C-alpha positions as CSV (number, residue, x, y, z in Angstrom):
1,M,0.0,0.0,-0.1
2,D,1.2,3.5,-0.8
3,Q,2.3,5.6,2.3
4,Q,0.4,8.8,2.8
5,E,2.9,11.6,1.6
6,K,3.8,13.9,4.3
7,P,3.2,17.5,3.6
8,R,6.3,19.4,3.2
9,E,7.0,22.4,5.4
10,G,6.3,24.9,2.5
11,D,3.0,23.2,1.8
12,R,1.3,23.3,5.3
13,S,-2.1,24.9,5.3
14,P,-2.6,27.8,7.8
15,S,-4.2,26.7,10.9
16,N,-7.5,27.7,12.4
17,K,-5.8,30.1,14.8
18,T,-4.1,31.8,12.0
19,L,-7.1,32.1,10.1
20,K,-9.1,33.6,12.9
21,L,-6.3,35.9,13.7
22,N,-6.1,37.3,10.0
23,E,-10.1,37.5,10.1
24,H,-9.8,39.5,13.4
25,R,-7.2,41.9,11.9
26,S,-9.1,42.5,8.8
27,N,-12.2,43.3,10.8
28,T,-10.4,45.7,12.7
29,R,-8.9,47.5,10.0
30,W,-12.5,48.0,8.7
31,F,-14.2,48.6,12.1
32,L,-11.7,51.4,13.2
33,P,-12.1,53.9,10.4
34,F,-15.9,53.6,10.8
35,I,-15.5,54.2,14.8
36,L,-13.4,57.3,13.8
37,I,-15.9,58.5,11.5
38,L,-18.8,58.2,13.9
39,L,-16.8,60.0,16.6
40,A,-16.4,62.9,14.1
41,V,-19.8,63.1,13.2
42,F,-20.8,63.1,16.8
43,L,-18.5,66.0,17.6
44,V,-19.8,68.1,14.7
45,A,-23.3,67.4,16.0
46,I,-22.4,68.6,19.4
47,F,-21.0,71.7,18.2
48,L,-23.9,72.3,15.9
49,I,-26.5,71.7,18.6
50,N,-24.6,74.1,21.2
51,P,-22.3,76.4,19.1
52,G,-20.9,79.0,21.2
53,E,-20.9,77.4,24.5
54,N,-19.1,80.2,26.1
55,H,-21.0,82.8,24.5
56,E,-22.7,85.2,27.4
57,P,-26.3,86.3,26.5
58,L,-26.5,90.1,25.9
59,T,-27.7,92.0,29.0
60,A,-28.4,95.8,29.6
61,A,-24.7,96.1,31.0
62,T,-23.1,94.6,27.8
63,I,-25.2,96.1,25.2
64,R,-23.8,99.3,23.5
65,A,-26.7,101.1,22.0
66,I,-28.4,104.3,21.3
67,G,-32.1,104.4,21.2
68,P,-34.9,102.7,23.7
69,E,-35.4,99.2,24.0
70,T,-38.8,99.3,22.8
71,A,-38.0,100.8,19.3
72,P,-39.7,98.7,16.6
73,V,-36.5,98.8,14.5
74,T,-33.2,97.7,15.7
75,I,-30.2,98.1,13.5
76,T,-27.1,96.0,14.6
77,E,-23.7,96.8,13.3
78,F,-20.9,94.1,13.6
79,A,-17.7,96.0,12.8
80,D,-14.2,96.7,13.6
81,F,-12.5,99.5,14.6
82,G,-9.5,98.4,12.4
83,C,-11.6,98.1,9.3
84,F,-11.2,100.8,6.6
85,T,-14.7,100.2,5.2
86,C,-16.3,100.4,8.8
87,K,-14.6,103.6,9.2
88,A,-15.7,105.1,5.9
89,W,-19.2,104.3,6.6
90,H,-18.9,105.7,10.2
91,Q,-17.7,109.0,8.4
92,F,-20.4,109.2,6.0
93,G,-22.6,109.9,9.3
94,I,-25.4,107.6,8.2
95,R,-26.2,106.2,11.8
96,E,-26.6,110.0,12.8
97,E,-28.9,111.0,10.0
98,I,-30.9,107.6,10.6
99,L,-31.3,108.5,14.5
100,A,-32.0,112.2,13.8
101,Q,-34.8,111.2,11.4
102,Y,-36.4,108.6,13.2
103,G,-35.8,109.4,16.8
104,D,-37.1,106.8,19.3
105,Q,-38.5,104.5,16.5
106,V,-35.0,103.2,16.0
107,R,-32.3,101.6,18.1
108,F,-28.7,101.2,17.0
109,V,-26.6,98.7,18.5
110,W,-22.9,98.1,18.0
111,R,-21.2,94.6,18.4
112,D,-17.5,93.9,18.2
113,F,-16.3,91.9,15.2
114,P,-12.5,92.5,15.2
115,V,-11.0,90.4,12.4
116,T,-9.0,92.9,10.2
117,T,-5.8,93.7,12.0
118,P,-4.0,92.1,15.0
119,Q,-4.7,95.2,16.8
120,S,-8.5,95.0,16.4
121,P,-9.2,93.0,19.6
122,R,-7.2,95.1,21.8
123,A,-9.2,98.2,20.4
124,A,-12.3,96.4,21.0
125,E,-11.2,95.8,24.5
126,A,-10.5,99.4,25.0
127,G,-14.1,100.2,23.8
128,W,-15.4,98.0,26.6
129,C,-13.3,99.8,29.0
130,A,-14.6,103.0,28.0
131,H,-18.2,101.6,28.2
132,D,-17.6,100.7,31.9
133,Q,-17.2,104.5,32.4
134,G,-20.4,105.2,30.2
135,Q,-18.6,106.7,27.4
136,F,-18.5,104.0,24.7
137,W,-19.7,106.3,21.9
138,A,-17.5,109.0,22.7
139,Y,-14.7,106.6,22.5
140,H,-16.0,104.7,19.4
141,E,-15.7,108.3,17.7
142,I,-12.2,109.0,18.8
143,L,-11.0,105.5,17.8
144,Y,-12.3,105.8,14.3
145,T,-10.7,109.3,14.1
146,H,-7.3,108.0,15.0
147,A,-7.6,104.5,13.4
148,P,-5.2,102.4,13.2
149,G,-3.2,103.9,16.0
150,F,-4.4,101.3,18.5
151,S,-1.0,101.0,20.7
152,D,-1.8,100.7,24.4
153,P,-0.3,104.2,25.1
154,Q,-2.5,105.5,22.2
155,L,-5.5,103.8,23.6
156,T,-4.9,105.3,27.0
157,A,-4.4,108.9,25.3
158,Y,-7.6,108.4,23.7
159,A,-9.3,107.8,26.9
160,L,-7.7,111.1,28.5
161,E,-8.7,113.1,25.5
162,I,-12.4,112.5,26.3
163,G,-11.9,112.9,30.0
164,L,-12.0,109.2,31.1
165,D,-10.7,108.3,34.6
166,A,-7.1,107.2,33.3
167,Q,-6.2,104.9,36.4
168,R,-9.5,103.0,36.2
169,F,-9.1,102.7,32.3
170,N,-5.5,101.6,32.5
171,A,-6.4,98.9,35.1
172,C,-9.1,97.5,32.9
173,L,-6.9,97.5,29.8
174,E,-3.7,96.3,31.4
175,G,-5.6,93.6,33.2
176,S,-7.4,92.6,30.0
177,E,-10.8,92.8,31.9
178,H,-12.9,92.5,28.8
179,Q,-10.8,90.0,26.5
180,A,-13.6,87.5,27.2
181,S,-16.3,90.0,26.2
182,V,-14.6,90.8,23.0
183,E,-14.2,86.9,22.2
184,N,-18.0,86.3,22.9
185,E,-18.9,89.2,20.6
186,L,-16.5,87.6,18.0
187,L,-18.1,84.3,18.4
188,A,-21.9,85.6,18.3
189,A,-20.9,87.1,14.6
190,Q,-19.4,83.9,13.6
191,N,-22.3,81.9,14.9
192,L,-24.9,84.0,12.8
193,G,-22.6,83.2,9.8
194,L,-21.1,86.6,9.3
195,R,-18.1,86.7,7.0
196,S,-17.0,90.2,6.6
197,V,-17.0,93.8,8.3
198,P,-19.1,95.9,8.5
199,S,-22.1,93.3,8.8
200,F,-25.7,94.5,9.6
201,L,-28.9,93.3,10.7
202,V,-32.1,95.4,10.6
203,N,-34.5,93.3,13.1
204,Q,-33.6,90.0,11.8
205,Q,-33.2,91.1,8.2
206,R,-29.3,90.7,7.2
207,L,-27.9,93.2,4.8
208,I,-25.2,92.3,2.3
209,G,-22.5,95.1,2.7
210,P,-22.7,98.4,4.4
211,P,-26.1,100.2,3.7
212,S,-26.8,103.4,2.2
213,Y,-28.8,106.0,3.8
214,D,-31.6,105.3,1.3
215,Q,-31.4,101.5,1.7
216,L,-31.9,102.0,5.4
217,V,-34.9,104.4,4.9
218,T,-36.8,102.0,2.7
219,I,-36.3,99.2,5.1
220,I,-37.0,101.1,8.1
221,D,-40.2,102.6,6.5
222,D,-41.4,99.1,5.4
223,I,-41.2,97.9,8.9
224,L,-42.9,100.8,10.6
225,A,-45.6,100.5,8.1
226,S,-46.1,96.8,8.9
227,V,-46.5,97.6,12.6
228,E,-48.9,100.4,12.4
């Protein structure tokens, strides 16, 4: 009877243990990317559900505004003291003309959106320090007058120019007391999907680019007509 030929070393079939190990490795290579994708989707979902977790709600103390809260029209400007277009819009005097024409029917709100220069966030902080002394709008005016000169000594000199308490202002600025406030304002603008400065909202209507006087008049008149 022929003897059964013994398998040579190189002809041996893989053992069950080896097959299971290879199968496990194959499953792992497929499963790991899947888990990573699920984790990424989960993290994005958390961000979308709760964007701006550190954003503080606006209160009477954190709103820089002119006009009554009861005004039927609120114009919100998201702007940057270092932005040339923002400065130009300010120098046209459109805000003053609108407020003069409509009086208590319009409320104008400023929001920081400091994105154009490295010094813009610092100028925004200085604006908050002036706000602490009830002089935001006067300081707003002088910042645009002297922009883009936003070194700390210059920011302090502007505070003195409008009669602010220099010691209190310096303590506020040097201590970065409103760094978080500026970051929250920036985050609020980003959460609204704003991408450029200046950006404007009239009530909930978003405007593309800085509005002209006539454009604002048309929008305001339409709003006032709808609430009469």
